[in-house]
C-alpha positions in Angstrom: -16.5 -5.2 29.2 -13.7 -3.9 26.7 -12.2 -6.5 24.3 -8.8 -7.6 25.1 -7.3 -7.0 21.8 -8.7 -3.5 22.3 -6.6 -3.2 25.3 -3.8 -4.2 24.0 -3.8 -1.7 20.8 -4.3 1.0 23.4 -2.1 2.8 25.7 -2.7 2.0 29.0 -4.4 5.1 29.8 -6.4 5.4 27.1 -10.6 5.8 27.3 -12.4 3.2 25.4 -13.1 4.9 22.3 -9.4 5.8 21.7 -9.2 2.2 22.0 -11.2 1.7 19.2 -10.1 4.2 17.3 -6.4 2.6 17.7 -7.8 -1.2 16.4 -9.8 1.1 13.5 -6.4 2.3 12.7 -4.8 -1.1 12.9 -7.8 -2.7 11.1 -7.2 0.3 8.0 -3.5 0.0 7.4 -3.6 -0.5 3.3 0.0 -1.0 3.6 -1.0 -4.3 6.0 -3.7 -5.6 4.0 -1.9 -5.5 0.1 0.4 -7.7 1.4 -1.3 -10.3 2.5 -4.0 -13.1 0.9 -6.2 -11.7 -1.4 -10.1 -10.9 -0.4 -11.1 -12.7 -3.4 -8.8 -14.7 -4.9 -9.4 -15.9 -8.0 -7.3 -17.0 -11.7 -5.8 -20.1 -10.8 -6.3 -23.3 -9.9 -8.2 -23.2 -6.4 -9.1 -19.5 -6.6 -5.8 -17.9 -6.2 -3.8 -15.9 -7.8 -0.6 -17.5 -8.5 2.8 -15.4 -8.0 4.3 -14.0 -11.5 7.6 -13.5 -11.5 7.0 -9.6 -13.0 4.4 -7.0 -12.2 1.7 -7.7 -14.7 1.1 -4.3 -16.3 -1.8 -2.3 -17.3 -0.4 -0.8 -20.9 -1.8 -5.0 -21.7 -5.0 -5.1 -20.5 -8.2 -3.6 -22.4 -9.2 0.1 -21.7 -12.3 0.0 -19.9 -11.6 -3.4 -17.8 -12.4 -3.0 -14.0 -10.0 -5.3 -13.5 -5.9 -5.5 -15.6 -5.5 -9.7 -15.4 -2.4 -10.9 -12.6 -4.0 -7.9 -10.2 -7.1 -8.5 -7.8 -9.1 -6.1 -5.3 -7.9 -5.4 -1.6 -11.0 -4.2 1.0 -9.7 -4.2 4.3 -12.5 -2.4 5.8 -16.5 -3.2 4.3 -17.8 -0.4 6.4 -15.6 2.0 4.5 -16.5 3.1 0.5 -14.1 1.3 -1.7 -12.0 3.1 -4.5 -12.6 2.9 -7.8 -10.1 1.4 -10.2 -10.2 1.0 -14.3 -8.2 0.6 -17.1 -7.6 4.4 -19.5 -6.0 5.4 -22.3 -4.0 8.1 -21.8 -1.1 10.1 -24.1 -1.4 6.6 -26.4 -1.0 4.1 -24.2 -3.5 2.4 -21.2 -3.4 3.2 -17.7 -4.5 2.4 -14.6 -7.2 5.0 -12.8 -7.9 5.7 -9.8 -10.8 7.5 -8.4 -11.3 7.6 -4.4 -14.4 9.9 -2.9 -13.7 9.3 0.9 -13.1 5.6 0.5 -9.5 3.3 0.8 -9.3 -0.2 -1.1 -6.8 -0.6 -3.5 -5.2 -3.6 -5.7 -2.3 -6.0 -5.2 -0.5 -8.3 -7.6 1.1 -11.3 -6.1 4.8 -12.3 -7.1 7.3 -13.8 -6.4 11.1 -11.9 -7.4 14.5 -11.5 -5.6 15.1 -7.9 -5.4 19.1 -8.5 -5.0 18.9 -9.6 -8.5 16.2 -6.6 -9.5 17.0 -4.1 -7.6 15.6 -0.8 -9.9 12.0 0.0 -9.6 10.1 1.8 -12.2 6.9 3.3 -12.2 4.9 6.5 -13.0 1.8 8.4 -11.8 0.1 11.2 -12.0 -2.5 13.0 -10.3 -4.9 15.3 -10.3 -4.6 17.7 -7.1 -3.8 17.6 -3.9 -5.4 19.8 -1.1 -5.1 20.5 2.3 -2.9 18.9 5.0 -2.5 15.3 4.2 0.7 13.3 5.4 1.1 9.8 6.3 3.0 10.9 9.1 -0.5 11.1 11.3 -3.5 9.1 11.9 -5.6 11.9 11.4 -4.4 12.9 8.0 -3.1 9.2 6.4 -3.8 9.8 3.3 -2.5 10.2 -0.2 -3.3 10.2 -3.6 -0.8 7.4 -5.2 1.1 4.7 -3.5 3.4 2.3 -4.8 3.2 -0.6 -2.3 6.4 -3.6 -1.5 5.7 -6.3 0.6 8.5 -8.2 1.6 8.9 -12.2 3.2 11.2 -12.6 5.9 11.3 -14.4 9.2 8.6 -13.8 11.6 10.3 -15.0 14.5 12.9 -12.2 14.5 10.0 -9.4 14.9 9.7 -8.1 18.8 6.3 -9.6 20.6 4.4 -6.6 19.9 4.9 -6.6 16.2 4.3 -10.4 16.4 0.9 -9.7 18.4 0.1 -7.0 16.1 0.5 -9.3 12.9 -1.6 -12.1 15.1 -4.6 -9.4 15.4 -4.9 -8.3 11.8 -4.5 -11.8 10.7 -7.7 -12.7 12.8 -9.7 -9.5 12.6 -9.3 -9.3 8.6 -8.1 -12.7 7.5 -5.5 -11.4 5.6 -1.5 -12.3 6.8 1.0 -9.4 7.4 4.0 -9.5 5.8 7.5 -9.6 7.5 8.0 -5.8 5.7 6.4 -3.3 3.8 7.9 -0.2 2.2 5.5 2.3 0.6 6.3 4.9 -1.8 4.0 7.6 -1.5 3.1 11.1 -2.7 2.7 12.8 0.4 1.4 16.7 1.0 4.0 17.9 4.1 7.0 15.5 4.4 10.0 16.2 2.1 10.7 14.0 -0.4 12.8 11.2 0.4 11.9 11.4 4.3 11.3 8.2 5.4 9.1 7.4 8.3 6.7 4.7 10.5 3.8 3.6 10.7 2.1 5.1 13.6 1.0 1.2 14.6 3.2 -1.0 13.2 7.4 -0.3 12.8 7.0 -2.8 10.4 5.6 -0.4 7.2 7.7 2.6 6.5 7.0 5.3 3.7 9.0 7.0 2.0 8.1 10.0 0.2 8.7 10.1 -3.5 7.3 13.0 -4.3 5.8 16.5 -1.8 3.8 18.6 -2.3 1.4 19.7 -4.5 3.3 22.0 -7.4 3.8 19.2 -9.9 0.0 17.7 -9.7 -1.3 17.5 -13.4 1.6 15.9 -14.8 3.0 12.4 -15.2 5.9 11.8 -12.9 8.1 8.9 -13.8 10.5 7.4 -11.2 13.7 5.0 -11.0 14.1 3.2 -7.6 16.9 1.5 -5.9 14.6 -0.9 -4.0 17.6 -3.0 -1.6 18.9 0.7 -0.9 15.6 1.7 -0.4 14.8 -0.9 1.8 18.0 -0.9 3.6 17.7 2.8 5.0 14.0 2.1 5.7 14.4 -0.6 7.8 18.2 -0.9 8.2 18.3 -4.7 7.0 18.7 -6.1 3.2 15.3 -7.4 2.3 14.0 -10.3 1.8 11.9 -11.8 -1.5 9.2 -9.5 -2.8 6.0 -11.3 -2.5 3.2 -8.3 -3.5 3.2 -5.4 -5.4 0.2 -2.6 -4.4 -1.3 0.4 -5.4 -3.5 2.4 -3.2 -4.9 5.7 -3.5 -7.5 6.5 -0.5 -9.3 9.1 1.1 -10.8 8.1 3.6 -9.0 10.0 6.5 -10.0 13.0 5.0 -13.0 12.1 2.6 -11.3 14.3 -0.4 -11.6 13.4 -3.8 -8.7 12.0 -5.6 -7.8 11.0 -9.1 -4.6 9.3 -9.9 -3.5 7.9 -12.7 -0.9 4.5 -12.4 1.3 3.5 -15.5 3.7 0.0 -15.6 5.2 -1.1 -12.9 8.2 -3.0 -12.8 11.6 -4.4 -11.3 15.0 -5.2 -13.8 17.8 -6.1 -13.0 19.5 -2.6 -13.8 
């Protein structure tokens, strides 16, 4: 007998294996997980990292640290290998290194930031290589060497019944609360830069291709984005409070090996 949630996730005409793949894809959404409650909370009374008023800098951590202060791991599929993160010295500064070998897990930093007051997002990243037809546009190729993930609060009652059902299922099967909206800046292998696409399972997760293709691999790339403008372009509305910032290097769909480095992430008024 097929569980009711597999029927709900799959189209009516799909066979059971396809419905199961649909559930796996849903539970494999890093964007959903990186926004919710931590899988192993710590650092504050009661074991929960208290939301900060800024994103904790990687540069303040000692080289060799597996988990920078203020950040926590997020593992949403315990049947998959995890991405390995560590702080390393690079060009006379400390940065976060990510190594993913057919892996999918991220880090998140809980925050409480008003994006209307601090709309300027600054981040930098570098990746060693990008091989093959990878793109967040399809479930089969949904890998990326580097992602910056922003999760926003909002009124869940405004969402459609389908989106609320998805949120309930994610919380039921992962134990993590799905945010109102998630905007993910990705390094994509196929999408043109500045493209915005919906996640293949939830319209409340949207990708913006900050970088495209392999021609700038090997170089540190620096970005400054207007989060409010990007959110409005992606979702057609004004963002609510920013509740989480995450990083994700994943290669579980295509089983490749990715190495990426992340510099500090910050939000500022100007």
